[in-house]
C-alpha positions in Angstrom: 0.0 0.0 0.0 1.3 3.5 -0.8 0.5 6.9 0.6 0.9 10.1 -1.2 2.9 12.6 0.9 4.3 16.0 0.3 7.9 16.6 1.2 10.4 19.4 0.8 13.8 18.8 -0.7 16.8 21.1 -0.9 17.4 22.2 -4.5 20.7 20.3 -4.5 19.1 17.1 -3.4 16.3 17.4 -5.9 18.8 18.0 -8.7 20.7 14.9 -7.6 17.5 12.8 -7.6 16.5 14.1 -11.0 20.0 13.4 -12.4 19.8 9.7 -11.3 16.2 8.8 -11.7 13.3 9.3 -14.1 10.8 8.4 -11.3 11.4 10.5 -8.1 9.1 8.4 -6.0 10.6 5.1 -7.0 14.1 6.4 -6.4 13.3 7.9 -3.0 11.5 4.7 -2.0 14.5 2.5 -3.0 16.9 4.7 -1.1 14.8 4.6 2.1 14.1 0.9 1.8 17.9 0.3 1.6 18.5 2.5 4.6 15.8 0.6 6.5 17.5 -2.7 5.6 20.9 -1.4 6.7 19.5 -0.3 10.0 17.8 -3.6 10.6 21.0 -5.5 9.7 22.9 -3.4 12.2 20.4 -4.0 14.9 20.5 -7.7 14.2 24.3 -7.7 14.3 24.3 -5.8 17.6 21.8 -8.3 19.1 24.0 -11.3 18.0 27.0 -9.6 19.6 25.1 -9.1 22.8 24.0 -12.7 22.8 27.6 -13.9 22.3 28.6 -12.0 25.5 25.7 -13.2 27.6 26.7 -16.2 29.7 23.1 -17.2 30.5 22.2 -17.3 26.8 25.4 -19.3 26.0 24.5 -21.8 28.7 21.0 -22.2 27.3 22.4 -22.7 23.8 24.8 -25.4 25.0 21.9 -27.4 26.4 20.0 -27.1 23.1 23.2 -28.0 21.1 23.2 -31.3 23.0 19.5 -31.9 22.5 19.6 -31.2 18.7 22.0 -34.1 18.1 20.3 -36.4 20.5 19.4 -39.7 18.8 20.5 -38.8 15.3 22.7 -41.9 15.0 20.1 -44.2 16.2 
C-alpha cells in the first residue's frame, strides 16, 4: 500500500535525484528501503554480539546443542 505525501527537498538534493532517476518516488522509496534494511541488519548484528557475550544465553544454547543431536545416529 502506498500513501501520497508532500515533502520538501533542498534544490541540490532534488537535482541529484533528477539526475539519477526518471521516477522520483521510486528512487526515494528505493533509497529509504535500503536504509531501513541497513539499520535492521545493524540492529541484528548488535543483538548477535550481545548474545555472544551473555553467559546465561550461552549456557542455554549449549543445552540445546546437545539436544539437537540427540538420537540422530540411532
